[in-house]
N, CA, C and O of each residue as an XYZ file, in Angstrom:
456
protein
N       0.835     -1.182      0.000
C       0.000      0.000      0.000
C       0.882      1.249      0.000
O       1.820      1.352      0.790
N       0.582      2.174     -0.869
C       1.359      3.410     -0.986
C       0.822      4.431      0.011
O      -0.379      4.695      0.063
N       1.729      5.001      0.800
C       1.324      6.010      1.776
C       1.595      7.404      1.216
O       2.192      7.544      0.149
N       1.163      8.416      1.928
C       1.236      9.798      1.458
C       2.635     10.261      1.117
O       2.841     10.920      0.098
N       3.608      9.922      1.963
C       4.980     10.371      1.701
C       5.525      9.716      0.440
O       6.357     10.302     -0.252
N       5.063      8.505      0.137
C       5.494      7.836     -1.094
C       4.912      8.542     -2.317
O       5.584      8.673     -3.339
N       3.687      8.987     -2.212
C       3.067      9.721     -3.317
C       3.846     11.002     -3.582
O       4.098     11.355     -4.735
N       4.226     11.693     -2.519
C       5.023     12.914     -2.661
C       6.374     12.585     -3.302
O       6.834     13.307     -4.186
N       7.004     11.503     -2.861
C       8.288     11.089     -3.426
C       8.178     10.718     -4.895
O       9.057     11.047     -5.691
N       7.092     10.030     -5.258
C       6.871      9.643     -6.657
C       6.674     10.886     -7.523
O       7.287     11.016     -8.583
N       5.822     11.791     -7.067
C       5.574     13.018     -7.830
C       6.848     13.853     -7.957
O       7.136     14.408     -9.018
N       7.593     13.933     -6.875
C       8.845     14.694     -6.889
C       9.837     14.103     -7.888
O      10.417     14.831     -8.694
N      10.032     12.787     -7.837
C      11.002     12.167     -8.740
C      10.558     12.278    -10.198
O      11.392     12.494    -11.078
N       9.280     12.137    -10.465
C       8.790     12.301    -11.835
C       8.992     13.735    -12.325
O       9.383     13.960    -13.470
N       8.720     14.700    -11.445
C       8.944     16.095    -11.808
C      10.419     16.351    -12.088
O      10.753     17.049    -13.045
N      11.304     15.797    -11.266
C      12.733     16.026    -11.446
C      13.250     15.342    -12.714
O      14.155     15.861    -13.368
N      12.687     14.187    -13.067
C      13.046     13.546    -14.329
C      12.641     14.454    -15.490
O      13.410     14.641    -16.433
N      11.451     15.009    -15.422
C      10.973     15.944    -16.452
C      11.853     17.196    -16.494
O      12.218     17.663    -17.573
N      12.190     17.734    -15.333
C      13.015     18.932    -15.222
C      14.398     18.690    -15.837
O      14.928     19.542    -16.551
N      14.966     17.530    -15.553
C      16.257     17.168    -16.133
C      16.153     17.064    -17.646
O      17.040     17.522    -18.366
N      15.073     16.466    -18.127
C      14.858     16.330    -19.567
C      14.762     17.699    -20.238
O      15.335     17.909    -21.307
N      14.045     18.620    -19.618
C      13.898     19.970    -20.168
C      15.270     20.655    -20.264
O      15.592     21.274    -21.278
N      16.064     20.538    -19.209
C      17.390     21.158    -19.232
C      18.297     20.510    -20.273
O      19.124     21.185    -20.886
N      18.144     19.214    -20.472
C      18.922     18.535    -21.503
C      18.512     19.031    -22.891
O      19.369     19.283    -23.738
N      17.215     19.172    -23.125
C      16.738     19.639    -24.432
C      17.178     21.076    -24.727
O      17.384     21.438    -25.886
N      17.321     21.888    -23.684
C      17.775     23.272    -23.858
C      19.309     23.365    -23.938
O      19.869     24.459    -23.992
N      19.975     22.205    -23.944
C      21.443     22.119    -23.964
C      22.088     22.786    -22.755
O      23.213     23.278    -22.841
N      21.377     22.802    -21.624
C      21.938     23.323    -20.389
C      22.650     22.224    -19.604
O      23.493     22.516    -18.756
N      22.317     20.964    -19.880
C      22.989     19.805    -19.292
C      23.659     19.031    -20.413
O      23.109     18.905    -21.508
N      24.847     18.515    -20.136
C      25.490     17.639    -21.102
C      24.848     16.260    -21.019
O      24.014     16.001    -20.152
N      25.247     15.379    -21.933
C      24.703     14.020    -21.908
C      25.090     13.322    -20.608
O      24.266     12.641    -19.997
N      26.347     13.489    -20.182
C      26.803     12.854    -18.928
C      26.019     13.356    -17.722
O      25.601     12.571    -16.871
N      25.825     14.662    -17.659
C      25.065     15.233    -16.545
C      23.627     14.720    -16.555
O      23.078     14.362    -15.513
N      23.033     14.690    -17.729
C      21.654     14.221    -17.843
C      21.526     12.767    -17.434
O      20.603     12.408    -16.702
N      22.440     11.926    -17.896
C      22.400     10.507    -17.515
C      22.567     10.359    -16.011
O      21.855      9.577    -15.382
N      23.504     11.106    -15.429
C      23.705     11.063    -13.981
C      22.404     11.387    -13.242
O      21.994     10.650    -12.345
N      21.754     12.498    -13.626
C      20.535     12.904    -12.927
C      19.369     11.958    -13.217
O      18.556     11.696    -12.331
N      19.279     11.442    -14.450
C      18.226     10.455    -14.738
C      18.398      9.217    -13.863
O      17.415      8.676    -13.356
N      19.633      8.767    -13.685
C      19.890      7.598    -12.840
C      19.524      7.900    -11.390
O      18.889      7.082    -10.724
N      19.919      9.065    -10.904
C      19.598      9.441     -9.514
C      18.084      9.472     -9.300
O      17.582      8.899     -8.333
N      17.357     10.140    -10.199
C      15.906     10.277    -10.009
C      15.176      8.959    -10.233
O      14.167      8.698     -9.578
N      15.662      8.130    -11.140
C      15.048      6.817    -11.345
C      15.288      5.930    -10.129
O      14.390      5.210     -9.694
N      16.494      5.982     -9.585
C      16.797      5.220     -8.368
C      15.929      5.697     -7.213
O      15.402      4.890     -6.447
N      15.784      7.011     -7.092
C      14.930      7.562     -6.040
C      13.482      7.097     -6.211
O      12.822      6.741     -5.235
N      12.993      7.103     -7.451
C      11.637      6.636     -7.735
C      11.484      5.162     -7.355
O      10.501      4.773     -6.724
N      12.460      4.356     -7.742
C      12.412      2.925     -7.429
C      12.433      2.683     -5.922
O      11.668      1.865     -5.412
N      13.310      3.393     -5.210
C      13.391      3.219     -3.757
C      12.150      3.755     -3.053
O      11.787      3.270     -1.981
N      11.509      4.734     -3.637
C      10.255      5.238     -3.073
C       9.143      4.209     -3.235
O       8.324      4.025     -2.335
N       9.118      3.542     -4.377
C       8.087      2.532     -4.630
C       8.329      1.246     -3.840
O       7.379      0.606     -3.388
N       9.593      0.868     -3.675
C       9.927     -0.402     -3.008
C      10.950     -0.127     -1.901
O      12.114     -0.503     -2.041
N      10.543      0.518     -0.810
C      11.509      0.847      0.249
C      11.982     -0.378      1.037
O      12.963     -0.287      1.776
N      11.308     -1.514      0.893
C      11.695     -2.722      1.631
C      13.077     -3.217      1.213
O      13.719     -3.951      1.964
N      13.537     -2.833      0.043
C      14.863     -3.249     -0.424
C      15.945     -2.734      0.523
O      17.001     -3.352      0.661
N      15.683     -1.617      1.165
C      16.672     -1.019      2.052
C      16.660     -1.601      3.465
O      17.471     -1.188      4.294
N      15.775     -2.536      3.761
C      15.685     -3.103      5.107
C      16.999     -3.695      5.617
O      17.342     -3.470      6.778
N      17.757     -4.449      4.794
C      19.046     -4.952      5.304
C      20.022     -3.834      5.672
O      20.758     -3.940      6.653
N      20.023     -2.770      4.883
C      20.906     -1.635      5.175
C      20.465     -0.950      6.462
O      21.294     -0.582      7.293
N      19.169     -0.782      6.620
C      18.626     -0.101      7.797
C      18.907     -0.899      9.065
O      19.272     -0.328     10.093
N      18.737     -2.207      8.995
C      19.000     -3.022     10.186
C      20.489     -3.067     10.506
O      20.868     -3.086     11.677
N      21.331     -3.083      9.488
C      22.778     -3.091      9.718
C      23.235     -1.789     10.370
O      24.050     -1.805     11.292
N      22.714     -0.678      9.896
C      23.101      0.630     10.429
C      22.312      1.008     11.685
O      22.582      2.031     12.313
N      21.342      0.175     12.038
C      20.482      0.400     13.212
C      19.763      1.741     13.143
O      19.751      2.517     14.099
N      19.166      1.987     11.985
C      18.359      3.195     11.776
C      16.904      2.792     11.978
O      16.498      1.710     11.552
N      16.118      3.646     12.620
C      14.751      3.301     13.005
C      13.829      3.111     11.802
O      13.086      2.130     11.746
N      13.865      4.033     10.840
C      12.937      3.973      9.707
C      13.668      4.252      8.401
O      14.752      4.837      8.390
N      13.061      3.826      7.312
C      13.622      4.076      5.988
C      13.671      5.572      5.705
O      14.622      6.060      5.095
N      12.661      6.291      6.143
C      12.630      7.737      5.925
C      13.824      8.413      6.598
O      14.375      9.374      6.061
N      14.225      7.918      7.767
C      15.400      8.472      8.442
C      16.652      8.290      7.583
O      17.498      9.181      7.510
N      16.760      7.137      6.939
C      17.892      6.901      6.045
C      17.876      7.888      4.890
O      18.917      8.436      4.527
N      16.696      8.123      4.303
C      16.588      9.090      3.211
C      16.983     10.488      3.673
O      17.636     11.222      2.930
N      16.600     10.860      4.875
C      16.946     12.188      5.399
C      18.454     12.304      5.584
O      19.055     13.312      5.211
N      19.065     11.268      6.160
C      20.512     11.272      6.363
C      21.242     11.361      5.021
O      22.158     12.167      4.858
N      20.832     10.528      4.067
C      21.462     10.556      2.742
C      21.239     11.894      2.048
O      22.121     12.387      1.345
N      20.064     12.479      2.246
C      19.772     13.784      1.658
C      20.695     14.864      2.194
O      21.219     15.680      1.436
N      20.891     14.863      3.516
C      21.807     15.842      4.093
C      23.231     15.635      3.596
O      23.933     16.600      3.296
N      23.657     14.384      3.510
C      24.999     14.100      3.006
C      25.149     14.585      1.566
O      26.169     15.175      1.208
N      24.136     14.336      0.747
C      24.172     14.762     -0.649
C      24.204     16.282     -0.743
O      24.973     16.837     -1.528
N      23.379     16.960      0.050
C      23.361     18.424      0.017
C      24.683     19.026      0.470
O      25.158     19.994     -0.125
N      25.280     18.468      1.510
C      26.570     18.968      1.977
C      27.622     18.776      0.891
O      28.444     19.662      0.658
N      27.601     17.628      0.230
C      28.530     17.393     -0.870
C      28.330     18.383     -2.007
O      29.298     18.900     -2.564
N      27.074     18.647     -2.353
C      26.774     19.615     -3.427
C      27.228     21.018     -3.047
O      27.761     21.745     -3.884
N      27.023     21.400     -1.800
C      27.424     22.738     -1.352
C      28.940     22.878     -1.418
O      29.441     23.903     -1.880
N      29.671     21.875     -0.968
C      31.137     21.944     -0.999
C      31.630     21.983     -2.444
O      32.549     22.738     -2.762
N      31.037     21.185     -3.310
C      31.419     21.183     -4.725
C      31.134     22.548     -5.362
O      31.964     23.079     -6.101
N      29.973     23.103     -5.075
C      29.610     24.412     -5.613
C      30.535     25.494     -5.076
O      30.935     26.393     -5.815
N      30.874     25.413     -3.799
C      31.799     26.381     -3.203
C      33.145     26.326     -3.920
O      33.743     27.364     -4.202
N      33.616     25.130     -4.211
C      34.877     24.988     -4.933
C      34.819     25.631     -6.311
O      35.753     26.321     -6.721
N      33.718     25.402     -7.024
C      33.562     26.022     -8.345
C      33.504     27.541     -8.252
O      34.074     28.238     -9.092
N      32.825     28.051     -7.247
C      32.726     29.506     -7.062
C      34.104     30.092     -6.788
O      34.448     31.146     -7.322
N      34.893     29.416     -5.959
C      36.250     29.911     -5.668
C      37.112     29.929     -6.921
O      37.852     30.885     -7.149
N      37.023     28.881     -7.736
C      37.785     28.823     -8.987
C      37.362     29.966     -9.903
O      38.210     30.653    -10.473
N      36.062     30.171    -10.045
C      35.562     31.263    -10.901
C      35.949     32.625    -10.347
O      36.228     33.552    -11.107
N      35.966     32.748     -9.027
C      36.348     34.015     -8.415
C      37.813     34.333     -8.724
O      38.154     35.475     -9.030
N      38.667     33.327     -8.642
C      40.090     33.546     -8.957
C      40.268     33.905    -10.429
O      41.064     34.783    -10.762
N      39.541     33.240    -11.301
C      39.616     33.567    -12.728
C      39.146     34.994    -12.980
O      39.780     35.743    -13.724
N      38.037     35.363    -12.359
C      37.505     36.715    -12.534
C      38.470     37.752    -11.995
O      38.657     38.800    -12.614
N      39.092     37.479    -10.846
C      40.096     38.400    -10.308
C      41.240     38.585    -11.296
O      41.710     39.703    -11.506
N      41.682     37.496    -11.896
C      42.757     37.585    -12.881
C      42.357     38.411    -14.086
O      43.148     39.213    -14.582
N      41.135     38.222    -14.561
C      40.643     38.991    -15.714
C      40.531     40.467    -15.360
O      40.933     41.325    -16.146
N      39.989     40.768    -14.186
C      39.847     42.168    -13.765
C      41.211     42.822    -13.627
O      41.388     43.972    -14.031
N      42.178     42.109    -13.062
C      43.528     42.673    -12.930
C      44.144     42.945    -14.300
O      44.778     43.979    -14.511
N      43.952     42.010    -15.225
C      44.513     42.185    -16.564
C      43.876     43.381    -17.270
O      44.571     44.186    -17.890
N      42.558     43.490    -17.173
C      41.862     44.616    -17.807
C      42.301     45.929    -17.168
O      42.538     46.913    -17.867
N      42.409     45.945    -15.840
C      42.841     47.165    -15.155
C      44.268     47.523    -15.549
O      44.580     48.697    -15.750
N      45.132     46.528    -15.661
C      46.513     46.771    -16.082
C      46.560     47.308    -17.504
O      47.316     48.234    -17.797
N      45.744     46.721    -18.399
C      45.699     47.191    -19.784
C      45.190     48.625    -19.874
O      45.711     49.420    -20.656
N      44.180     48.959    -19.082
C      43.637     50.326    -19.074
C      44.686     51.296    -18.546
O      44.862     52.388    -19.087
N      45.379     50.891    -17.488
C      46.416     51.761    -16.920
C      47.547     51.967    -17.919
O      48.093     53.065    -18.025
N      47.895     50.925    -18.642
C      48.949     51.011    -19.650
C      48.554     51.986    -20.757
O      49.378     52.778    -21.215
N      47.281     51.925    -21.189
C      46.789     52.840    -22.218
C      46.789     54.282    -21.713
O      47.101     55.209    -22.460
N      46.441     54.458    -20.456
C      46.402     55.814    -19.878
C      47.822     56.400    -19.809
O      48.016     57.598    -20.017
N      48.788     55.563    -19.522
C      50.165     56.056    -19.422
C      50.727     56.435    -20.784
O      51.601     57.296    -20.871
N      50.234     55.799    -21.856
C      50.698     56.119    -23.198
C      50.197     57.474    -23.678
O      50.817     58.097    -24.541
N      49.087     57.929    -23.127
C      48.514     59.219    -23.541
C      49.318     60.346    -23.055
O      48.980     61.501    -23.312
């Protein structure tokens, strides 16, 4: 029997599969990125429909409910995404600083020639 939280999980995963497809069609995601996200959302959909598959993992880790495992994994995934995004932002910030310095140096050089 499907309970309310499963319905929400099913709708969410279907929406995210559609969202990923839209971004792929707009060429905002590469094929690798799209496949990665399709696999993640399909796995999430499957685990939402058949959460009993996780029972051995839950009993081994001594977690009370399957939903608790999903919450823990969700936090781990979000922390990983935040750290990855922070790294990309730092790289882009350094590149932008280099570009701004070069442009400022070029402008100063032109001003000195006048």
